[in-house]
VEXVEX-379215 format. One line per field, with one value per residue: residue number from 1; residue in one letter; x, y, z negated of N, C-alpha, C, CB in turn. Coordinates in steps of 0.05 Angstrom, whole numbers, plus 5000, padded with zeros to 4 digits. Each point is the difference from the previous one (the first is absolute). Glycine has a CB too. Example, Ala and Ser with C-alpha at 12.3 -4.5 7.8 and 13.67 -1.06 7.14 Angstrom:
num: c(1 | 2)
residuo: c(A | S)
n.xx: c(5264 | 5031)
n.yy: c(4886 | 5044)
n.zz: c(4844 | 5039)
ca.xx: c(4982 | 5016)
ca.yy: c(5024 | 5024)
ca.zz: c(5000 | 4999)
c.xx: c(5018 | 4985)
c.yy: c(5024 | 5022)
c.zz: c(5000 | 4986)
cb.xx: c(4962 | 5024)
cb.yy: c(4977 | 4987)
cb.zz: c(4975 | 5043)
This chain:
num: c(1 | 2 | 3 | 4 | 5 | 6 | 7 | 8 | 9 | 10 | 11 | 12 | 13 | 14 | 15 | 16 | 17 | 18 | 19 | 20 | 21 | 22 | 23 | 24 | 25 | 26 | 27 | 28 | 29 | 30 | 31 | 32 | 33 | 34 | 35 | 36 | 37 | 38 | 39 | 40 | 41 | 42 | 43 | 44 | 45 | 46 | 47 | 48 | 49 | 50 | 51 | 52 | 53 | 54 | 55 | 56 | 57 | 58 | 59 | 60 | 61 | 62 | 63 | 64 | 65)
residuo: c(M | P | K | L | K | S | H | K | G | A | S | K | R | F | K | K | T | A | G | G | K | V | K | R | H | H | S | G | M | R | H | I | L | S | S | K | G | K | K | R | K | R | H | L | G | K | A | T | L | V | S | D | G | D | L | A | K | V | K | R | M | I | P | Y | Q)
n.xx: c(5017 | 5033 | 5014 | 4939 | 5029 | 4998 | 4949 | 5065 | 4946 | 5001 | 5062 | 4986 | 4949 | 5019 | 5041 | 4976 | 4987 | 5041 | 4938 | 5015 | 4992 | 5015 | 5028 | 4962 | 5031 | 4942 | 5001 | 5016 | 5071 | 5006 | 4979 | 4964 | 5038 | 4966 | 4945 | 5021 | 4974 | 5057 | 4962 | 5016 | 5062 | 4995 | 4972 | 5039 | 5051 | 4974 | 5019 | 4938 | 5008 | 4997 | 4937 | 5001 | 4998 | 5064 | 5015 | 4998 | 5026 | 5050 | 5014 | 5005 | 5044 | 5040 | 5010 | 5047 | 4971)
n.yy: c(4976 | 5043 | 5023 | 5017 | 5043 | 5025 | 5023 | 5031 | 5025 | 4961 | 5010 | 5065 | 4986 | 4955 | 5000 | 4938 | 5027 | 4957 | 4990 | 4987 | 5068 | 5019 | 5050 | 5032 | 5052 | 5021 | 5007 | 5055 | 5009 | 5033 | 5056 | 5030 | 5002 | 5058 | 4962 | 4960 | 5022 | 5000 | 4951 | 4992 | 4998 | 4958 | 4958 | 5007 | 4981 | 4940 | 4956 | 4990 | 4941 | 5002 | 5014 | 4941 | 5022 | 4995 | 4942 | 4971 | 5048 | 5005 | 4937 | 5000 | 5048 | 4968 | 4929 | 5029 | 5047)
n.zz: c(5000 | 5043 | 4945 | 4998 | 5039 | 4939 | 5033 | 5011 | 4977 | 4950 | 4985 | 4992 | 4960 | 4956 | 4951 | 4999 | 4942 | 4985 | 5018 | 5067 | 4999 | 5056 | 4963 | 5041 | 4989 | 4991 | 5062 | 4980 | 4997 | 5064 | 4981 | 4964 | 4936 | 5006 | 4999 | 4947 | 4944 | 4979 | 5008 | 5061 | 4990 | 4953 | 5037 | 5051 | 4964 | 4989 | 5042 | 5004 | 5002 | 5063 | 4982 | 4983 | 5060 | 5007 | 4967 | 5055 | 5032 | 4962 | 5001 | 5064 | 4995 | 4958 | 5021 | 4965 | 4956)
ca.xx: c(4983 | 5017 | 4995 | 4981 | 5011 | 4986 | 4991 | 5019 | 4986 | 4989 | 5021 | 5009 | 4979 | 4990 | 5020 | 4988 | 5008 | 5008 | 4976 | 4987 | 4983 | 5014 | 4999 | 4999 | 4999 | 4977 | 5005 | 4992 | 5020 | 5021 | 5000 | 4976 | 4996 | 4992 | 4971 | 4992 | 5003 | 5023 | 4993 | 4998 | 5027 | 5013 | 4990 | 5008 | 5028 | 5005 | 4994 | 4977 | 4999 | 4983 | 4974 | 4996 | 4991 | 5023 | 5023 | 5008 | 5011 | 5026 | 5019 | 5008 | 5019 | 5026 | 5001 | 5024 | 5008)
ca.yy: c(5024 | 5024 | 5021 | 5021 | 5027 | 5020 | 5024 | 5019 | 5023 | 4993 | 4995 | 5026 | 5013 | 4983 | 4984 | 4980 | 5000 | 4974 | 4984 | 4993 | 5022 | 5017 | 5028 | 5019 | 5029 | 5015 | 5019 | 5027 | 5014 | 5009 | 5028 | 5015 | 4992 | 5023 | 5001 | 4977 | 5005 | 4987 | 4973 | 4983 | 4994 | 4982 | 4973 | 4990 | 4994 | 4975 | 4977 | 4985 | 4973 | 4996 | 4990 | 4971 | 4996 | 5002 | 4987 | 4977 | 5009 | 5012 | 4979 | 4986 | 5017 | 5001 | 4973 | 4993 | 5021)
ca.zz: c(5000 | 5001 | 4980 | 5007 | 5002 | 4983 | 5014 | 4990 | 4989 | 4974 | 4981 | 4990 | 4985 | 4978 | 4985 | 4983 | 4972 | 4990 | 4996 | 5025 | 5010 | 5019 | 4993 | 5022 | 4992 | 5010 | 5021 | 4993 | 4984 | 5018 | 5005 | 4991 | 4972 | 4984 | 4997 | 4984 | 4972 | 4987 | 4991 | 5024 | 5009 | 4981 | 5004 | 5026 | 5000 | 4987 | 5015 | 4991 | 5012 | 5024 | 4992 | 5004 | 5027 | 5019 | 4989 | 5017 | 5025 | 4995 | 4992 | 5025 | 5015 | 4986 | 4989 | 4985 | 4981)
c.xx: c(5018 | 4993 | 4979 | 5013 | 4984 | 4991 | 5016 | 4987 | 4988 | 5022 | 5012 | 4980 | 4991 | 5023 | 4984 | 5010 | 5007 | 4976 | 4986 | 4981 | 5016 | 4996 | 4999 | 5001 | 4976 | 5008 | 4993 | 5020 | 5022 | 5000 | 4972 | 4994 | 4990 | 4970 | 4990 | 5006 | 5023 | 4994 | 4999 | 5027 | 5014 | 4991 | 5007 | 5029 | 5007 | 4991 | 4975 | 5000 | 4982 | 4973 | 4997 | 4992 | 5022 | 5024 | 5010 | 5013 | 5028 | 5021 | 5009 | 5021 | 5027 | 5005 | 5024 | 5009 | 4996)
c.yy: c(5025 | 5020 | 5020 | 5027 | 5019 | 5023 | 5024 | 5025 | 4995 | 4996 | 5027 | 5012 | 4985 | 4985 | 4980 | 5002 | 4972 | 4981 | 4992 | 5021 | 5017 | 5029 | 5017 | 5028 | 5013 | 5017 | 5028 | 5016 | 5012 | 5031 | 5011 | 4993 | 5024 | 5001 | 4976 | 5006 | 4985 | 4971 | 4982 | 4993 | 4981 | 4971 | 4988 | 4992 | 4972 | 4976 | 4986 | 4973 | 5000 | 4988 | 4970 | 4994 | 5000 | 4983 | 4977 | 5009 | 5012 | 4979 | 4984 | 5016 | 5001 | 4973 | 4995 | 5021 | 4991)
c.zz: c(5000 | 4977 | 5011 | 5001 | 4982 | 5018 | 4989 | 4989 | 4973 | 4979 | 4989 | 4981 | 4974 | 4987 | 4983 | 4971 | 4991 | 4997 | 5025 | 5011 | 5019 | 4993 | 5026 | 4989 | 5012 | 5023 | 4991 | 4984 | 5017 | 5003 | 4992 | 4971 | 4983 | 4995 | 4983 | 4970 | 4987 | 4993 | 5025 | 5010 | 4982 | 5004 | 5028 | 5002 | 4988 | 5018 | 4989 | 5014 | 5024 | 4991 | 5008 | 5029 | 5021 | 4992 | 5018 | 5026 | 4996 | 4993 | 5025 | 5015 | 4987 | 4986 | 4981 | 4980 | 4972)
cb.xx: c(4963 | 5005 | 5047 | 4963 | 5016 | 5028 | 4952 | 5032 | 4989 | 4961 | 5011 | 5026 | 4985 | 4956 | 5034 | 4995 | 4970 | 5038 | 4996 | 5005 | 4972 | 4994 | 5025 | 4974 | 5050 | 4980 | 4991 | 4954 | 4990 | 4998 | 5033 | 4982 | 5036 | 5039 | 4997 | 5009 | 4952 | 5014 | 4973 | 4957 | 5001 | 5003 | 4962 | 4966 | 5008 | 4995 | 5049 | 4973 | 5009 | 5041 | 4981 | 4987 | 4957 | 4984 | 4984 | 4963 | 4954 | 4977 | 4978 | 4954 | 4962 | 4996 | 4976 | 5013 | 4989)
cb.yy: c(4975 | 4994 | 4995 | 4973 | 4992 | 4988 | 4981 | 4983 | 5014 | 4979 | 4957 | 5006 | 5019 | 4996 | 5038 | 4969 | 5040 | 5022 | 5022 | 4954 | 5000 | 4965 | 4991 | 4967 | 5001 | 5000 | 4965 | 4983 | 4970 | 4956 | 4996 | 5000 | 4966 | 5025 | 5023 | 4968 | 5009 | 5044 | 5018 | 5022 | 5045 | 5038 | 5011 | 5030 | 5048 | 5022 | 4994 | 5042 | 4980 | 4994 | 5046 | 4995 | 5020 | 5045 | 5012 | 4973 | 5010 | 5042 | 4997 | 4979 | 5027 | 5050 | 4985 | 4973 | 5035)
cb.zz: c(4976 | 5050 | 4983 | 4979 | 5047 | 4960 | 5006 | 5034 | 5046 | 5023 | 5024 | 5042 | 5043 | 5023 | 4999 | 5039 | 4991 | 4977 | 4957 | 4986 | 4958 | 5036 | 4957 | 5029 | 4997 | 4955 | 5035 | 5002 | 4962 | 5024 | 5038 | 5047 | 5005 | 5019 | 5044 | 5039 | 4998 | 4982 | 4961 | 5011 | 5021 | 4967 | 4969 | 5019 | 4997 | 4955 | 5012 | 4992 | 4955 | 5030 | 5004 | 4952 | 4987 | 5010 | 4954 | 4980 | 5016 | 4984 | 4955 | 5003 | 5016 | 4994 | 5040 | 5039 | 5033)
C-alpha cells in the first residue's frame, strides 16, 4: 500500500493534538482591525478546535501529522 499524500494547504493550517483532536486558528485577524472590538480581537487570536462535522475530512487531509 503506498503512502498517502498530505494536503499541503491543510497541513499549514491545522495541527493535531496529543489526544487526536485538531487545532485551527480563527480568520479575521489580518487587517481592518481598528473597527473590531478588543474582546473580539482577543478571542480571534486564540486557537480553537475543529468542529465535529469537519473533523473526519480534516483528519483525512493530514494523515501523518
